[in-house]
C-alpha positions as CSV (number, residue, x, y, z in Angstrom):
1,X,-22.6,83.8,-43.8
2,X,-26.2,82.8,-44.3
3,X,-28.2,83.1,-41.1
4,X,-31.0,80.6,-40.4
5,X,-33.8,80.9,-37.9
6,X,-31.8,79.4,-35.1
7,X,-28.9,81.8,-35.7
8,X,-31.4,84.6,-35.5
9,X,-32.8,83.4,-32.3
10,X,-29.3,83.1,-30.8
11,X,-28.5,86.7,-31.9
12,X,-31.8,88.1,-30.5
13,X,-31.1,86.3,-27.2
14,X,-27.5,87.5,-27.0
15,X,-28.5,91.1,-27.9
16,X,-30.9,91.0,-25.0
17,X,-28.4,89.5,-22.6
18,X,-24.8,89.1,-23.7
19,X,-23.9,87.3,-20.4
20,X,-26.4,84.5,-21.0
21,X,-24.8,81.2,-20.1
22,X,-24.6,78.7,-23.0
23,X,-26.8,76.2,-21.3
24,X,-29.6,78.8,-20.9
25,X,-29.0,80.1,-24.4
26,X,-29.3,76.5,-25.8
27,X,-32.5,75.9,-23.9
28,X,-34.0,79.2,-25.1
29,X,-33.2,78.5,-28.8
30,X,-34.1,74.9,-28.7
31,X,-30.6,73.3,-29.1
32,X,-28.4,71.1,-26.9
33,X,-25.4,73.0,-25.4
34,X,-22.7,71.7,-27.7
35,X,-24.3,72.6,-31.0
36,X,-25.4,76.0,-29.6
37,X,-21.8,76.8,-28.5
38,X,-20.6,75.7,-31.9
39,X,-23.0,78.1,-33.6
40,X,-22.1,81.0,-31.3
41,X,-18.4,80.4,-32.1
42,X,-19.2,80.4,-35.9
43,X,-21.1,83.6,-35.5
44,X,-18.1,85.2,-33.7
45,X,-15.6,83.9,-36.2
46,X,-17.7,85.2,-39.1
47,X,-17.8,88.6,-37.5
48,X,-21.5,88.6,-37.1
49,X,-20.9,89.0,-33.4
50,X,-18.2,91.6,-33.2
51,X,-17.8,91.8,-29.4
52,X,-19.5,91.7,-26.0
53,X,-19.9,94.9,-23.9
54,X,-21.5,96.1,-20.7
55,X,-24.1,98.9,-21.4
56,X,-23.7,101.6,-18.7
57,X,-26.2,103.9,-17.2
58,X,-24.9,107.4,-18.3
59,X,-26.3,109.2,-15.3
60,X,-24.7,106.8,-12.8
61,X,-21.2,107.4,-14.3
62,X,-21.6,111.1,-14.5
63,X,-22.3,111.5,-18.2
64,X,-26.1,112.1,-18.2
65,X,-26.0,114.7,-21.0
66,X,-25.8,113.5,-24.6
67,X,-25.6,116.1,-27.4
68,X,-25.3,116.0,-31.2
69,X,-22.7,118.1,-32.8
70,X,-22.9,118.9,-36.5
71,X,-19.4,119.6,-37.8
72,X,-18.4,121.4,-41.0
73,X,-14.8,121.2,-42.2
74,X,-12.9,123.8,-44.2
75,X,-12.4,121.2,-46.9
76,X,-13.5,117.7,-47.8
77,X,-10.1,116.6,-49.1
78,X,-8.7,113.3,-47.9
79,X,-6.1,114.9,-45.7
80,X,-8.6,117.2,-43.8
81,X,-11.1,114.4,-43.4
82,X,-8.5,111.9,-42.4
83,X,-7.0,114.2,-39.8
84,X,-10.4,114.9,-38.3
85,X,-11.4,111.3,-38.0
86,X,-8.0,110.4,-36.5
87,X,-8.3,113.0,-33.8
88,X,-11.9,112.1,-33.0
89,X,-11.0,108.5,-32.5
90,X,-9.0,109.6,-29.5
91,X,-11.7,111.8,-27.8
92,X,-13.6,109.6,-25.3
93,X,-16.4,112.1,-25.1
94,X,-17.3,111.3,-28.7
95,X,-19.2,108.1,-28.6
96,X,-20.4,108.2,-32.2
97,X,-19.0,109.8,-35.3
98,X,-20.6,109.6,-38.7
99,X,-19.4,111.0,-42.0
100,X,-22.5,112.6,-43.5
101,X,-23.9,113.2,-47.0
102,X,-25.9,116.4,-46.9
103,X,-25.6,119.7,-45.0
104,X,-22.8,119.0,-42.5
105,X,-19.6,116.9,-42.9
106,X,-19.8,114.9,-39.7
107,X,-22.4,114.2,-37.0
108,X,-21.1,113.4,-33.6
109,X,-22.8,112.2,-30.4
110,X,-20.9,113.6,-27.5
111,X,-21.5,112.7,-23.8
112,X,-20.8,115.0,-20.9
113,X,-21.9,115.6,-17.3
114,X,-23.7,118.8,-18.1
115,X,-23.8,121.7,-20.5
116,X,-20.7,123.4,-19.0
117,X,-18.6,120.2,-19.4
118,X,-19.7,120.0,-23.1
119,X,-18.9,123.7,-23.6
120,X,-15.4,123.1,-22.2
121,X,-15.0,120.1,-24.5
122,X,-16.2,122.1,-27.5
123,X,-13.8,125.0,-26.9
124,X,-10.7,123.0,-25.8
125,X,-10.9,120.1,-28.1
126,X,-13.5,119.9,-30.9
127,X,-13.2,123.5,-32.2
128,X,-9.4,123.3,-32.0
129,X,-9.0,120.4,-34.4
130,X,-7.3,121.8,-37.5
131,X,-9.7,122.0,-40.4
132,X,-12.9,122.5,-38.3
133,X,-14.8,125.4,-39.7
134,X,-18.0,125.4,-37.8
135,X,-19.8,123.3,-35.1
136,X,-23.5,123.5,-34.4
137,X,-24.9,121.7,-31.4
138,X,-28.3,120.1,-31.1
139,X,-29.5,119.3,-27.5
140,X,-32.1,116.6,-27.2
141,X,-34.8,117.3,-24.7
142,X,-35.9,113.7,-24.1
143,X,-34.5,110.3,-25.2
144,X,-37.4,108.4,-26.7
145,X,-35.5,105.3,-27.8
146,X,-31.9,104.1,-27.6
147,X,-30.9,100.6,-28.5
148,X,-28.0,98.8,-29.9
149,X,-30.1,95.7,-30.8
150,X,-30.4,95.1,-34.5
151,X,-33.6,93.6,-35.9
152,X,-32.6,90.0,-36.9
């Protein structure tokens, strides 16, 4: 799908506020409500807009700590990698999982209430996944930027 300037304005507005009413969105992007709604639906159908979510304050839901876990597997064969990714999909503490090129095999972002809760997660879940050889944890000292908005 080729995005034009109006599509991009719609996407920027919805990234800023996904609950924006169609009338307000149409006014903001310079369309009447009906064509605006039609464009939003086309963006959804094309998969440009995947879903709408509420962004939660981690501290207010008891998950103020975010750590990065670098994971090395015993092997990079399809079975080991596939099993690891399948297990990680079911661990709600893992909010991001990336297969990496470079030093480690996977980079995970894990949320927890505190360091003790993360330590428990590490010893009872992550390190017990068959095929995990080593995990190194990086603890950020300050969050400088966190956004889900893409530059469009």
